[in-house]
N, C-alpha and C positions, 0 to 999 in steps of 0.2 A: 676549203681554212680559213681560222677561224683570226678574227683581232680584236682581241680587247680593246675600242671605242673609250671609254669608262667605264672607273666603276660603279655607274649608275642603271650601265646598261648590261654590262656582264660580258661573256662573250656572242659572238655578231659574225654573220658570215659575209664576204666581204668581194668583194669584187678592184678589180685593179682593170682599171682603163685608159691606155697609153696610147696620145690622139696628136697629131701634129698638125695646130689650124693657124694660118699666118705667115708663118715662120714660127711658132711658138709650140714647143713640143711638149706634151704636161703631162703625168699623172694620175688619176681619178681614183683617190677609195670610194667604192661605194657598197648601198646594201640593197636589202631588199624590204620595202618601203617605202622609201623613196624613188620618186619619180623614177623612170630610166631607169632601173639598177644596172642595166645588163652591159648599156651602152649610149655611147650618144645618141643624141633620137634626131632625129631629120631637120626638125625645126629650128630645133636648138644650134645645129651646126647652119644653115642656110643664114639664120642670125649673126653666128660670131663671124663670119665671111663677109659680112655686110652690114653689121651696125658700125656710127661712126662713133670713133671716141678723143672725147676733147684733149690735148696735150696738155691739156693740166685744168683740172676741174675737182666737181664732186661726183661721182658716182653711183646714180641705184642700182642694184641686178634684185627685181622685184620677182620675191616668189623664187628663189637661185638655187632649191633644190638643193644637188653638191656643192653648186660653186662655180658651176665650168665654166658658164656666162662674167661672172665677177673676177674668176681667179683671170680670163683670159684676159679681161678688160685693164688691171691691176698688171701685168704684166704686157699690154699695149704702151698703156700710162705710168711709168713711174712718177709723175710727178703727182699724177692726181692721186684722189683720196677715194674709195670705195669699198658703199658699204652693201652687204650681201642680205637678204631679210627673207625668214622663208617660215609659214605657222606650225612644221614640221618639228619637230624639236628634237629628231635626228636628224633631219638631213639640217639645218645650225650647226652641231655638233661636223659634219662628215665636213661643211662647207668649211666650215675655221682647220682644220688637221686639211684639207688641198691645200685651204693656200700657206700653208707654211710650209708639205713637202712639195709645192713650185717655188719656194721661195716672193712669194705675191705682200711684202713686208704692210706693204701701203691697203693690207684689206681686211676687213673687218668681220662676221657673222653675230648677227641677232635676231631672236625670235620677236615675231610679230601678229599680226592681226590686219594682215594692209597695208596701210598704212599711219590705221589709226593711232592715234598721242602724236603721233612725231611732229616736229614742229621747223625743221629742219630741210633746202629746197637744194636742189640737185640739180647740175649739169645736163647730167643725159639721168635718164632711167629706162631701161633695158629691162625687156620683160618676153616674161614663154609663158601667156597666162593660162591659167588650170584650168584651160578648156568644161572640162569631165567633169568639171565641176559645175559646167551651168552658167547659164545668160548673165546670171545676175552679178554672182562674182566677177564673172572675165570685168562686167560693165562698173563693178568699186577698182580695177586696177586704175579702169583710164579712165574713170571719174576724178578718181582719187588722188591719182599722181600730176591730173592736173595743175593740181594746188600748191606743188610739190615740187616745178621745176624755177629756177631761177629766171633769168627775166630772157634769156637770149640760150632757152632750157630746152632739151626735146624732150620726146617720148618717143621711142624706136622698138618697135613686137613684131614679131611673127604674127602670124597669122595660113589656118589652114586653106587652101586656096578653094573650098567647099564652102565657110565658111563668112568669104570676103566682104559680101555688100555688105553685111553684117552691121560686122564691125569695122569698116568705112563710115555707115553711115554715125559708131556711134562717137568714133572718134572725130567726126563733120561734127554734128553738137556739143563737145566737150573743147574743142581746140581751136572750131573755124575752120579747116584743109588740111588735108595730106599727101603726103607723098609716098612712089612705088618706089625704095633705094635700093630692093636685090631680092632673090631669093632664087625659084627652081620652079615646075611644072604645080606642086601641090602642097607646098609653101611658100606664101608674098610676105614681103616685108617693110612697116610702114613704118615712118618717120612724124612726127605728129608736135609742131613746134608752140612753144608756149602760147600761149593766148592774146595774149597783152602785146604782141610782137607783129600779129595778125594786121592792127587799128593804126 
């Protein structure tokens, strides 16, 4: 099946994913060239089930892919504003389409290089970092998030269990402490608070 996403992209071979998460029914359009195009990955699902979304505030889905976590957060917290960022132009386009498709009018998607050039602060940054891209990229996600949290804000991320010790150290270095808030045998979900709240 082909779907014309944008004249600039021509016709793309797309997948449609339907899922119910935390009582929310979602329909998501994906395509080759973005992360996990054939279905929701287990890490993102673990984070989706565990993430603590503020009832009202500013949320960032960092490395959003086609927008699963950001769209879900927007629907779980309709009084919040949700920004979805990815370096992949196609992912940003799909995230924007998926926000509209699911009625997440409080969510917007934009292209960006992690948090470079941003001057906003967020009450929640949620992310499933691109671990396959290497440790330097993952470290950027963690370290750059620390300076973009509101005073009571938190970074919540999912980590493959086999990598948890190294990621815990990164989080402790950047934030001071880290709390495990959920996960499965294969994935752990961590929450790190804004460093200022720990002093």
